[in-house]
VOLO-709737 format. One line per 5 residues: number of its first residue (from 1); for each residue x, y, z of N, C-alpha, C. Coordinates in steps of 0.001 Angstrom, whole numbers. Each point is the difference from the previous one (the first is absolute). Example, Ala and Ser with C-alpha at 12.3 -4.5 7.8 and 13.67 -1.06 7.14 Angstrom:
1 = 13190:-5690:7800:-890:1190:0:900:1200:0 | -350:1050:-720:820:1190:60:-770:1090:730;
END
This chain:
1 = 22086:-16747:18358:-652:244:-1304:650:1089:-741 | 383:-310:-1204:756:978:-829:-856:1170:-308 | 686:1240:25:-629:1128:-402:377:634:-1352 | 795:-878:-703:537:457:-1239:-949:-89:-1211 | -993:-851:300:-1098:-238:-1160:-1208:-619:711;
6 = -963:-239:-949:-1284:-642:517:304:-1406:408 | -546:-403:1130:-87:-1339:430:-1013:-796:-748 | -114:-1335:421:-856:-862:-860:-1405:325:332 | -405:424:1129:-1419:441:270:-301:1305:-766 | 900:877:79:-157:1316:-760:-100:-210:-1505;
11 = 804:-863:-542:-178:-253:-1448:-1259:-553:-302 | -434:-1107:810:-1330:-604:-350:-1094:1069:183 | 50:790:1015:-1021:897:186:-132:1120:-1145 | 1215:492:-331:106:1002:-1042:-649:-485:-1336 | 383:-1216:-456:-427:-462:-1258:-1529:-480:96;
16 = -305:-638:1042:-1450:-592:79:-838:1263:101 | 173:985:867:-886:1086:248:-98:916:-1200 | 1263:179:-748:16:745:-1190:-835:-666:-1110 | 25:-1463:-50:-795:-644:-913:-1512:174:153 | -396:50:1398:-1410:139:317:-389:1333:-400;
21 = 753:992:395:-346:1430:-341:-135:171:-1515 | 1006:-461:-746:0:-26:-1401:-1128:-593:-641 | -430:-1183:492:-1071:-754:-610:-1356:812:164 | -162:570:1134:-1209:784:335:-30:1254:-854 | 1166:754:-145:-32:1211:-830:-107:-420:-1481;
26 = 485:-1171:-406:-153:-370:-1321:-1506:-163:-275 | -805:-606:970:-1472:-136:-150:-715:1323:-132 | 544:913:731:-604:1430:48:303:728:-1332 | 1305:-113:-556:480:710:-1174:-564:-606:-1263 | -193:-1210:-153:-269:-625:-1324:-1221:523:-672;
31 = -885:630:834:-1296:522:-697:290:1323:-657 | 1067:723:368:297:1337:-566:180:7:-1512 | 754:-819:-628:227:161:-1482:-1137:-608:-776 | -1072:-582:575:-1129:-658:-823:-1338:538:268 | -226:451:1165:-1416:349:440:-678:1032:-856;
36 = 832:947:-528:-628:1065:-777:-565:-561:-1295 | 420:-1193:-455:-602:-590:-1148:-1044:-1085:362 | 266:-812:892:-925:-1128:392:-1091:469:777 | 209:1037:804:-1065:575:816:-1179:475:-823 | 234:452:-1195:-1121:568:-863:-1107:-978:-363;
41 = 342:-1351:251:-929:-1111:-338:-983:-317:1114 | 345:565:1156:-790:-367:1188:-1330:835:66 | -999:-672:543:-1353:544:233:199:1238:927 | -670:1191:-503:68:1231:886:1260:705:-233 | 752:-215:-1050:1285:690:-208:-317:1504:-293;
46 = 948:853:586:64:1370:-347:1471:404:419 | 534:1017:-621:1371:345:352:299:208:1498 | -957:679:653:183:269:1348:-38:-1350:919 | -869:-1007:-379:57:-1238:742:1124:-819:-287 | 554:122:-1307:1270:-623:-264:1125:555:857;
51 = 2:1329:181:1022:634:868:-189:-570:1444 | -1278:-59:467:-155:-546:1393:525:-1437:92 | -212:-784:-1064:474:-1373:112:1585:-144:20 | 591:959:-825:1484:-5:66:525:429:1343 | -592:1002:617:530:571:1186:-599:-392:1268;
56 = -1118:-819:30:-677:-392:1176:855:-516:1007 | 846:-903:-304:933:-617:976:741:995:815 | 379:1173:-682:769:979:696:-709:616:1245 | -1363:247:-189:-756:604:1173:90:-938:1221 | -287:-1240:-210:-90:-970:1208:1342:-168:554;
61 = 1047:3:-862:1371:-199:374:373:1175:843 | -352:1210:-436:431:1240:759:-714:41:1370 | -1178:-418:37:-791:71:1304:545:-1129:869 | 355:-1078:-437:295:-1194:944:1423:-244:199 | 983:606:-726:1397:-252:150:579:49:1440;
66 = -497:1212:707:591:207:1326:-764:-982:1054 | -1348:-209:-38:-609:-938:865:499:-1475:-117 | 157:-434:-1220:591:-1342:-87:1337:-224:567 | 813:1125:-67:1196:-84:739:13:-97:1478 | -981:718:510:-205:39:1393:-521:-1329:490;
71 = -971:-574:-869:-528:-1419:364:1032:-1052:13 | 953:179:-937:1204:-1013:-52:754:85:1224 | 113:1250:607:803:192:1285:-774:-696:1184 | -1407:-86:-154:-679:-559:1146:-295:-1539:-133 | -309:-453:-1306:-299:-1390:-161:987:-843:-753;
76 = 1114:555:-259:1135:-584:-741:7:311:-1526 | 1293:-48:-480:100:291:-1469:-618:-966:-879 | 385:-1293:127:-524:-1012:-945:-1445:-135:-44 | -769:-18:1106:-1410:-98:-95:-555:1163:-748 | 421:1194:304:-543:1213:-696:280:-46:-1538;
81 = 1224:-402:-275:517:-101:-1467:-995:-1082:-682 | -127:-1084:628:-830:-1021:-689:-1474:321:-174 | -474:739:1059:-1363:524:42:-112:1024:-1173 | 985:888:-166:-126:1019:-1080:30:-706:-1445 | 850:-1047:-151:42:-641:-1207:-1163:-735:-403;
86 = -737:-587:1043:-1302:-677:-192:-1028:1083:-511 | -70:1162:610:-806:1014:-433:285:444:-1487 | 1352:162:-242:444:317:-1369:-515:-1055:-982 | 90:-1262:345:-435:-1062:-904:-1481:131:-167 | -801:205:1125:-1372:125:-127:-394:1075:-980;
91 = 645:1214:81:-192:1056:-934:300:-387:-1495 | 1046:-820:-91:366:-477:-1414:-1105:-904:-570 | -617:-791:894:-1034:-955:-423:-1248:824:-439 | -381:1032:960:-1166:787:-302:226:660:-1429 | 1103:546:-285:355:687:-1295:-27:-956:-1124;
96 = 528:-1247:235:8:-986:-1044:-1359:-485:-378 | -888:-33:922:-1402:-561:-178:-908:1046:-545 | 409:1276:-90:-918:1140:-379:-50:187:-1430 | -1202:298:-453:-101:486:-1497:-497:1439:-23 | -24:643:1181:-394:1394:-65:1211:802:650;
101 = 143:1204:-426:1099:975:501:-171:136:1492 | -1265:-52:497:-199:193:1444:581:-1029:804 | -95:-1242:-468:669:-1189:632:1468:73:56 | 565:441:-1094:1449:183:-58:508:1018:1009 | -729:1127:91:309:1051:951:-95:-626:1383;
106 = -1035:-787:364:-60:-516:1315:1171:-986:253 | 384:-805:-1014:1051:-971:118:1353:806:205 | 275:1040:-703:1147:751:201:78:614:1239 | -1116:474:547:-104:659:1436:348:-1032:960 | -529:-1288:-155:304:-976:823:1447:-414:9;
111 = 624:-32:-1158:1465:-275:-183:874:1006:893 | -461:1199:-69:795:999:782:-247:-150:1481 | -1089:-532:358:-227:-250:1502:1003:-828:649 | 536:-890:-800:1165:-891:472:1276:854:39 | 138:1035:807:1020:897:78:1116:-522:909;
116 = 956:-787:-622:931:-732:823:1365:570:-83 | 135:1039:-733:1465:525:-95:675:328:1217 | -663:738:922:635:308:1263:320:-1243:770 | -870:-951:24:307:-1135:750:1136:-908:-588 | 141:58:-1252:1162:-777:-643:1274:684:380;
121 = -70:1379:-80:1265:810:359:411:-255:1500 | -1025:-88:838:144:-67:1366:588:-1445:279 | -505:-1012:-645:624:-1336:143:1356:-194:-533 | 311:794:-1130:1378:15:-495:840:665:992 | -374:978:737:801:664:1054:157:-919:1168;
126 = -1047:-698:378:49:-1064:1133:1129:-1020:-249 | 145:-329:-1291:831:-1158:-344:1407:370:-383 | 350:1271:167:1314:428:-350:640:863:1033 | 1328:-28:8:814:805:960:33:1542:-497 | 218:729:909:31:1482:-383:924:350:-1064;
131 = 1217:-548:31:1031:338:-979:-229:-634:-1323 | -848:-1090:-113:-358:-683:-1238:-1340:427:-542 | -779:716:808:-1463:295:-354:-54:690:-1440 | 856:1063:-199:-163:650:-1293:126:-924:-1280 | 843:-1089:231:141:-942:-1143:-1280:-790:-271;
136 = -636:-348:1108:-1301:-719:-172:-1035:870:-570 | -112:1221:574:-997:1006:-668:333:340:-1440 | 1277:84:-318:374:253:-1396:-371:-1070:-1057 | 98:-1293:600:-427:-1125:-734:-1501:58:-263 | -848:309:961:-1469:82:-210:-171:1163:-978;
141 = 610:1070:125:-231:1199:-932:426:-504:-1410 | 1029:-619:-154:387:-522:-1405:-1150:-857:-578 | -462:-876:831:-1136:-920:-558:-1225:759:-421 | -342:1140:758:-1130:749:-352:150:633:-1432 | 1212:505:-120:358:584:-1371:0:-1003:-1150;
146 = 451:-1130:324:-54:-1152:-998:-1332:-443:-316 | -876:1:1054:-1394:-485:-96:-725:944:-945 | 266:1298:104:-612:988:-808:330:-164:-1562 | 1265:-340:-130:475:-174:-1526:-567:-1340:-513 | -98:-1040:856:-578:-1308:-436:-1407:155:-316;
151 = -808:758:917:-1436:254:-167:-269:705:-1317 | 806:1024:-388:-292:794:-1256:166:-1012:-1225 | 959:-982:184:258:-869:-1190:-1027:-1209:80 | -286:-568:1151:-772:-1134:166:-1473:283:-214 | -466:1205:493:-1420:237:-61:-593:-68:-1313;
156 = 555:623:-1064:-631:-25:-1249:29:-1569:-700 | 1105:-773:407:82:-1329:-529:-1043:-841:605 | -170:70:1351:-1001:-793:686:-1476:447:-353 | -266:1260:-133:-1287:419:-418:-376:-444:-1386 | 969:14:-903:-266:-408:-1303:-264:-1449:-199;
161 = 649:-771:989:-228:-1489:-197:-1169:-425:835 | -290:690:1111:-1103:-621:944:-1140:1008:223 | 140:1280:-513:-1031:1045:252:174:685:1356 | -826:899:283:79:800:1311:-340:-934:1114 | -958:-870:-186:-324:-930:1159:1198:-991:268;
166 = 557:-391:-1016:1263:-909:144:1154:673:675 | 100:1334:-265:1037:790:616:-171:-64:1560 | -1199:203:373:-259:-32:1523:72:-1410:536 | -206:-1020:-751:167:-1337:519:1459:-322:78 | 842:525:-786:1485:-131:91:448:600:1301;
171 = -595:1144:354:385:801:1091:-416:-821:1321 | -1114:-773:-202:-396:-879:1178:1065:-1091:241 | 509:-590:-1137:1025:-986:159:1271:536:714 | 487:1164:-507:1159:786:462:-229:229:1554 | -1210:310:429:-254:308:1433:185:-1316:799;
176 = -608:-1127:-440:264:-1252:668:1318:-383:169 | 903:239:-1039:1390:-209:145:708:782:965 | -550:1333:48:639:949:1121:-354:-474:1296 | -1304:-578:214:-339:-434:1279:838:-1293:436 | 292:-817:-968:852:-1158:353:1382:393:372;
181 = 525:1065:-665:1308:559:380:-10:430:1398 | -1062:869:435:-38:487:1351:-104:-1130:1074 | -683:-962:-387:-260:-1104:978:1263:-910:152 | 568:-320:-1145:1060:-1100:13:1393:531:-175 | 226:1158:-562:1236:440:-455:534:1104:892;
186 = -873:1012:318:454:1135:976:320:-559:1332 | 1171:360:492:304:-464:1371:-1042:547:1092 | -150:-630:1108:-834:555:1067:985:1072:661 | -649:1052:557:716:1144:567:759:-511:1277 | 1289:271:-35:886:-383:1121:399:1128:919;
191 = -250:1221:-407:246:1125:772:-1014:1137:-495 | -89:1142:668:-906:964:-389:763:1400:-75 | -214:559:-1118:621:1262:-302:-728:1078:908 | 646:1107:362:-727:1151:696:-1174:420:-750 | -1167:255:654:-1208:321:-641:82:1228:-835;
196 = 490:1003:497:-40:1340:-650:722:68:-1335 | 960:-864:-214:671:-144:-1242:-799:-524:-1161 | -917:-869:303:-516:-731:-1187:-1534:-216:269 | -596:394:992:-1585:-15:146:-423:1422:287 | -1051:341:-600:-436:1374:272:-658:167:1356;
201 = 294:1053:583:-652:305:1398:-975:1058:-137 | -1321:-360:108:-1028:935:-139:24:1288:725 | 562:-93:1253:-8:1269:848:1088:1035:-559 | 817:-441:-1019:1009:883:-530:-353:545:-1307 | -1141:-414:-598:-369:355:-1354:-109:1578:-76;
206 = -595:663:948:-296:1438:-80:1408:695:45 | 953:-512:771:1298:615:12:641:-4:-1355 | -155:-957:-793:590:-200:-1220:-697:765:-1117 | -1374:232:198:-731:662:-1039:527:1437:-14 | 439:442:1194:471:1459:102:1499:120:-581;
211 = 612:-1083:-325:1334:-3:-421:28:399:-1553 | 415:1145:-310:-67:510:-1397:873:-840:-924 | 1126:-431:392:884:-811:-757:-673:-1307:-380 | -696:-682:852:-646:-1219:-310:-1271:299:-784 | -778:1098:353:-1095:343:-897:270:215:-1335;
216 = 1185:605:-312:468:275:-1410:246:-1270:-655 | 591:-994:621:232:-1299:-499:-1247:-804:-308 | -993:16:882:-1205:-661:-76:-806:608:-1131 | 87:1295:-194:-755:620:-1203:642:-561:-1287 | 1428:-29:40:640:-533:-1111:-407:-1426:-484;
221 = 37:-940:1036:-351:-1365:-507:-1398:-110:-378 | -929:834:682:-1370:99:-392:-111:438:-1428 | 663:1038:-343:-55:538:-1464:569:-1001:-972 | 1140:-633:527:642:-934:-1031:-977:-1154:-386 | -670:-566:1021:-758:-1170:-299:-1372:399:-558;
226 = -435:1210:229:-1174:520:-570:281:89:-1560 | 1087:586:-367:345:148:-1396:79:-1379:-705 | 724:-827:594:225:-1332:-564:-1316:-718:-160 | -915:-75:892:-1214:-737:-116:-894:666:-1012 | -90:1404:7:-936:674:-995:465:-235:-1352;
231 = 1338:-80:-302:608:-212:-1275:-536:-1383:-612 | -35:-996:967:-363:-1355:-607:-1447:-67:-66 | -831:1014:307:-1480:-126:-380:-105:160:-1449 | 1005:655:-665:-162:241:-1453:1139:-513:-877 | 1193:-217:575:1123:-354:-798:-44:-1337:-844;
236 = -596:-1061:688:-74:-1289:-784:-940:209:-1226 | -1021:728:105:-869:153:-1146:698:846:-1007 | 690:1091:371:679:768:-894:1072:-760:-838 | 631:-1001:725:1022:-775:-696:-724:-968:-1093 | -1270:-440:289:-590:-843:-918:-479:881:-1210;
241 = -532:1272:285:-296:977:-1083:1245:328:-891 | 1187:-49:572:1226:316:-810:447:-1206:-801 | -793:-1231:115:303:-1134:-790:769:-1127:731 | 168:148:1315:675:-1102:782:-1052:-832:711 | -288:-1202:-499:-1023:-895:596:445:-428:1489;
246 = -961:-178:900:126:-234:1344:1059:-1174:246 | -82:-1037:-835:967:-1181:207:1361:354:-134 | 296:1158:-700:1410:550:-372:423:1075:931 | -890:439:967:371:1030:863:1287:-216:842 | 122:-1320:383:1214:-359:732:1334:391:-729;
251 = -54:-79:-1311:1192:255:-805:393:1508:208 | -1020:812:297:384:1387:283:301:274:1524 | -697:-554:795:90:147:1456:1311:-535:448 | 481:-1077:-454:1224:-610:467:1291:800:-161 | 239:398:-1253:1160:898:-232:-142:1334:628;
256 = -1249:611:15:-50:1269:583:189:-46:1516 | -461:-989:689:142:-66:1542:1370:-473:304 | 619:-934:-719:1361:-400:267:954:1162:-367 | -169:609:-1137:933:1174:-436:-160:1108:934 | -1247:384:481:-116:1160:875:638:-246:1321;
261 = -91:-1349:465:517:-332:1355:1598:204:-140 | 632:-609:-928:1397:116:-100:453:1417:-288 | -757:778:-757:397:1352:-414:-73:871:1189 | -825:-277:1017:-77:948:1143:1101:-193:1036 | 573:-1280:-115:1016:-242:1051:1207:903:115;
266 = 580:387:-1205:1095:1056:6:-337:1199:718 | -1262:466:-182:-390:1263:654:-101:-201:1528 | -384:-1041:480:-38:-160:1406:1371:-3:500 | 886:-659:-658:1447:-79:442:606:1445:-68 | -194:798:-1112:383:1268:-27:-555:845:1116;
271 = -1245:-73:219:-633:736:1152:650:-207:1345 | 283:-1237:276:633:-334:1280:1451:444:167 | 786:-352:-1196:1418:357:52:313:1542:81 | -815:760:-833:147:1299:-117:-650:809:1210 | -815:-757:745:-864:572:1035:-1007:1105:-484;
276 = -595:-340:-1163:-973:782:-504:-1372:-639:-257 | -241:-888:1062:-1205:-728:-57:-1258:824:-67 | 50:1164:747:-1265:811:-60:-308:588:-1326 | 1139:453:-674:-103:529:-1371:-442:-1105:-991 | 523:-1150:37:-303:-1014:-833:-1510:-371:238;
281 = -417:-153:1311:-1375:-303:249:-958:1030:-633 | 218:1245:182:-810:1072:-467:-72:-112:-1583 | 1185:-318:-633:104:16:-1456:-793:-1238:-510 | -99:-1055:694:-807:-1174:-360:-1441:314:0 | -427:738:1136:-1451:414:32:-342:841:-1151;
286 = 925:940:-276:-297:1000:-1083:-90:-750:-1428 | 993:-863:-103:-62:-880:-1287:-1289:-986:-81 | -453:-384:1202:-1262:-750:-86:-1127:865:-476 | -70:1241:459:-1059:895:-511:186:318:-1417 | 1287:9:-477:141:310:-1499:-418:-1136:-777;
291 = 264:-1196:349:-300:-1275:-813:-1535:-75:-56 | -624:345:1191:-1460:-129:-8:-649:1018:-896 | 586:1232:46:-459:1144:-848:158:-332:-1424 | 1113:-628:-416:284:-304:-1448:-848:-1238:-394 | -379:-876:852:-946:-1072:-261:-1322:616:-341;
296 = -381:1123:542:-1213:682:-242:140:773:-1337 | 1027:827:-78:211:953:-1052:251:-686:-1335 | 828:-1106:27:451:-647:-1190:-944:-1126:-363 | -689:161:-1142:-934:-994:-476:717:-729:-1144 | 1088:-569:226:794:-559:-998:-162:-1450:-277;
301 = 940:-713:-591:-105:-1380:-329:464:-794:1044 | -38:-1365:-184:409:-954:887:1410:173:700 | 875:400:-830:1376:60:467:246:1246:896 | -728:1164:-259:42:1108:867:-695:-422:1421 | -1051:-699:-59:-717:-300:1199:982:-976:851;
306 = 665:-919:-704:934:-850:632:1114:649:668 | 512:1018:-714:1247:731:528:-476:786:1230 | -1216:582:34:-408:760:1129:-450:-907:1148 | -489:-1198:-319:-160:-976:1108:1230:-407:705 | 1207:-47:-838:1260:-348:569:427:1030:900;
311 = -140:1287:-364:394:1208:685:-672:-6:1326 | -1460:-310:-36:-818:25:1162:506:-1036:1070 | 342:-1209:-525:455:-1057:890:1363:172:519 | 841:689:-629:1280:360:610:-144:925:1190 | -892:1010:-163:-344:826:1143:-664:-815:1086;
316 = -967:-812:-392:-814:-747:961:833:-855:862 | 896:-829:-695:845:-955:823:989:683:823 | 573:1193:-549:963:735:823:-722:436:1334 | -1187:553:-34:-708:497:1066:-493:-1106:946 | -444:-1005:-660:-512:-1203:826:1155:-605:823;
321 = 1231:10:-588:1208:-635:682:468:925:1139 | -13:1291:-186:700:912:894:-892:432:1136 | -1264:40:-194:-875:458:1104:-9:-763:1285 | 19:-1381:-76:76:-704:1285:1329:216:756 | 1091:179:-759:1244:373:612:38:1290:601;
326 = -675:978:-625:-172:1334:602:-804:-89:1255 | -1056:-796:-24:-838:-83:1112:719:-594:1241 | 872:-963:-220:686:-606:1126:897:1016:653 | 495:974:-819:937:1101:595:-857:1099:688 | -1227:260:-506:-816:1133:582:-780:-493:1176;
331 = -334:-1269:159:-851:-466:1069:679:217:1319 | -751:556:1017:663:149:1340:360:-1259:580 | 1036:-3:825:452:-1137:583:-1142:-783:753 | -110:-1186:-175:-1088:-848:732:-1357:78:-641 | -234:751:-1071:-1277:142:-629:50:-407:-1478;
336 = 1019:-760:-423:-61:-475:-1416:-1181:-764:-390 | -382:-883:957:-1249:-756:-416:-1185:842:-210 | -245:993:786:-1111:853:-133:87:874:-1231 | 1220:495:-314:300:746:-1182:-262:-853:-1231 | 536:-1303:61:-219:-837:-1182:-1475:-285:-210;
341 = -781:-140:1105:-1407:-280:-99:-822:1092:-650 | 347:1287:370:-495:1131:-662:286:106:-1454 | 1323:-263:-370:512:13:-1283:-715:-1060:-863 | -24:-1127:487:-846:-1097:-808:-1365:383:-185 | -693:492:1005:-1379:442:-169:-135:1075:-1024;
346 = 934:911:-40:-122:1146:-1027:250:-627:-1417 | 930:-992:-117:322:-632:-1298:-1333:-683:-485 | -709:-693:854:-1156:-798:-460:-1156:947:-236 | -173:1021:784:-1133:847:-175:307:781:-1336 | 1196:230:-303:234:719:-1340:-344:-967:-1174;
351 = 254:-1340:211:-316:-896:-1020:-1554:-49:-227 | -751:69:1054:-1419:-50:61:-448:1257:-770 | 424:1227:460:-478:1218:-614:422:51:-1422 | 1098:-484:-435:436:42:-1313:-910:-763:-935 | -486:-1172:409:-950:-840:-826:-1375:839:-78;
356 = -375:568:1102:-1317:697:-47:57:1221:-843 | 1048:842:174:189:1195:-778:268:-311:-1514 | 705:-1076:-231:306:-377:-1440:-1435:-288:-685 | -809:-777:632:-1225:-389:-515:-917:1180:-165 | -34:861:1032:-836:1129:11:318:997:-1122;
361 = 1311:308:-177:432:888:-1022:-246:-585:-1381 | 180:-1256:-190:-244:-632:-1306:-1458:135:-278 | -913:-200:895:-1463:34:-248:-538:1359:-386 | 802:1051:155:-518:1363:-205:738:689:-1099 | 1405:-324:-7:861:707:-970:717:-1001:-887;
366 = 791:414:-1010:734:-852:-743:904:-890:917 | 318:-1225:-462:723:-863:945:1393:419:305 | 627:778:-992:1394:397:267:46:1128:1021 | -1161:646:406:40:977:928:375:-530:1439 | -66:-1387:100:501:-693:1249:1409:477:232;
371 = 854:-85:-1102:1408:318:119:228:1458:452 | -929:902:-567:269:1414:253:-395:229:1597 | -1002:-613:430:-337:172:1453:1142:-506:920 | 546:-1175:-437:986:-574:884:1363:778:-91 | 233:710:-1176:1139:827:-141:-88:1236:949;
376 = -1201:483:217:-199:1166:1011:362:-551:1371 | -562:-1166:385:310:-603:1420:1477:-93:77 | 720:-542:-957:1398:-252:17:745:1362:180 | -446:1046:-671:633:1281:36:-274:664:1368 | -1116:-243:546:-201:478:1411:896:-690:954;
381 = 301:-1242:-216:892:-780:777:1353:584:-72 | 435:263:-1225:1235:710:-312:305:1168:801 | -1132:905:37:97:1193:752:206:-246:1490 | -696:-979:503:201:-442:1434:1411:-508:219 | 668:-668:-880:1359:-478:250:920:1037:49;
386 = -229:1199:-518:866:1145:90:302:436:1417 | -857:-407:1016:145:428:1247:787:-1145:870 | 485:-1021:-703:648:-1098:694:1305:521:591 | 343:-492:1150:1279:228:469:1095:-889:-504 | 1317:284:84:1036:-999:-436:-79:-1197:830;
391 = 86:-1171:-506:-198:-1237:795:1305:-309:716 | -74:-278:1351:1023:-472:804:255:-1526:-175 | 1265:-370:-23:265:-1410:-56:-170:-594:1319 | -949:-934:215:-207:-417:1386:-426:-1549:-40 | 116:-574:1129:-429:-1436:108:-630:-129:1285;
396 = -1037:-880:150:-812:-252:1203:498:-1191:715 | 122:47:1295:261:-1236:750:-1019:-39:1203 | -176:-1177:370:-756:-224:1309:755:-1016:876 | 50:387:1307:769:-860:946:-944:-356:1064 | 54:-1143:465:-735:-490:1314:751:411:1178;
401 = -656:511:896:755:458:1324:-1017:32:1059 | 408:351:1242:-843:113:1197:156:1299:744 | -1150:404:489:109:1297:824:-903:-278:1258 | 501:670:1092:-801:-158:1228:-1327:723:-37 | 59:1120:-664:-1239:827:-198:44:942:-1209;
406 = -992:726:-293:-112:942:-1129:1094:1070:34 | 200:529:1339:830:1103:168:1514:-481:-527 | 363:-1217:403:1259:-545:-343:165:-44:-1595 | -1114:-472:-630:-107:-83:-1428:250:1415:-652 | -750:941:554:222:1405:-513:1421:530:121;
411 = 656:-289:1261:1320:457:228:923:-725:-998 | -166:-1275:-250:874:-720:-946:-197:571:-1408 | -1184:407:-456:-238:499:-1343:752:1370:-79 | 20:750:1057:751:1302:-53:1531:-273:-175 | 466:-1059:684:1440:-337:-274:353:-414:-1308;
416 = -882:-855:-608:95:-497:-1382:115:1117:-982 | -977:827:89:-128:1037:-1031:1254:951:-24 | 823:-38:1007:1171:896:30:1162:-738:-625 | -104:-1233:-234:1062:-822:-521:228:352:-1503 | 1253:7:-502:236:313:-1342:-654:-1040:-923;
421 = -702:635:-1089:-585:-781:-1014:-1545:-438:263 | -385:411:1199:-1416:-484:368:-1022:1200:-300 | -875:-222:-1014:-959:1045:-356:-1227:-65:927 | -569:-1135:349:-1056:-248:805:151:-1082:885 | -488:81:1198:-112:-1204:1005:-1329:-8:714;
426 = -748:-1113:-135:-1274:-115:596:23:-1197:861 | -166:51:1261:135:-1118:884:-1500:-273:624 | -462:-1219:-224:-1307:-327:326:-9:-995:1246 | -382:495:1087:136:-702:1226:-934:-1264:-31 | -1280:162:-497:-977:-1104:-43:489:-1133:-803;
431 = 920:241:-1022:439:-1055:-982:1499:-380:385 | 556:705:947:1474:-223:244:823:-9:-1151 | -230:1071:-816:809:59:-1252:430:1422:-257 | 1209:136:-619:474:1331:-384:76:18:-1540 | -641:1061:-596:11:181:-1418:945:1172:-284;
436 = 930:-144:-923:945:1016:-408:63:129:-1478 | 135:1319:-410:343:272:-1383:1383:742:26 | 962:-657:-799:1338:453:98:732:206:-1348 | 1068:713:31:851:215:-1225:1142:-1141:237 | -16:-1051:-895:876:-1114:195:1475:375:-30;
441 = 302:1160:-680:1404:338:-142:532:651:1251 | -992:447:794:506:783:1239:-273:-695:1261 | -994:-906:-9:-401:-610:1222:919:-1184:470 | 140:-199:1240:715:-1119:582:-989:-830:643 | -447:-1173:-720:-992:-882:434:436:-700:1319;
446 = 1170:-323:125:561:-699:1265:-311:890:1121 | 357:1295:-63:-256:918:1162:-1358:104:266 | -968:22:-900:-1432:-42:258:-421:-1240:795 | 548:-1240:-499:-379:-1216:664:515:1:1449 | 1196:513:190:557:116:1325:-857:855:932;
451 = -379:1099:-511:-816:854:829:-1321:-540:333 | -691:-664:-1020:-1226:-656:321:86:-1047:1023 | 1026:-805:-162:254:-1195:955:204:499:1404 | 654:1177:43:368:608:1379:-1246:476:703;
END
């Protein structure tokens, strides 16, 4: 089997799982650019209930992300993913059939209950070799970004044509298509990736809670998604007030999202080449706080609002793209799955709280005060980033091996950690696996394999 690129199974897995992930995220995101307008027509509407409806999926996602990954380890990836999609579809049907804000909140909460992200990533890991796994994961990440952009453009068009109920029925159709992809396109698992790399281990959660580097990152993604969700409680309505009708919102979202995506790429390249990633990261968080403050302070015309939205999304896209990469470098060897589970839960809980806070602030204060509150959160995040350590360039590996007993595994770990370029070595006797975090420029992988075989 060639190791120079993805083989046929890996290509099929990468594209089909990325499509499933993208379709599901498309269904979650499409409500963001329209609900602030259409939600006002629902029975029982109030700003705070509107915020609950926008963010409700985040709460159930946050609570169930790790348990669903663990269930996929026990009952199989595909059955858990299909079950999650079925619940997601049921939530979409409940929301589509509701004429009250309370029914939509229930439907959105049900949508989030189908928390399949960890199970999809674990299946992607099962279907890929160690050296090709980053390419598969990158493909999935790319589709998530694309789905967000498509949702911002497609949401207003679909809502204008079919109404809010029609939007949720379109999501039902997308979910059925995703289920068909899982059943008939995604390959069946032919091997199994080491658990610690891609599935959360409950017994290790407390250990990671005490890890300040990871806690800082979790607070960051929590703050980022809180700000983004809170802004969309009021932004669509502000655009209408500035003279841009909902059916034309896509004409603004498309150039802003595409432009901000391409504009932030050079900064990512500069940060990596100049090895100033920490400084670039802190600067992006500070700029996020500045854009939010200006959105509050500047009560200007449509073009000023558009320019500030562009700046916001440059910062948002940069941070959204760089944080998972930083997480992979900070996660202790063998605990990437647990670290990712905590990170995802923080992200979705931030989305939930952003919707609720956005609605609560709007119900008491002028709507633009939402931006001011989020700018304070972003500035607090900036202060936290100042304590970041310079990031080491590292890559994680996992090797299948055999030990006679736990003492032999511990002795082997001691030998590995002394080898050039090895930052961390964790050998798990019960899994017969060695997890390593290394500097690729300094490490000799062949020597490590020789030692493990011996």
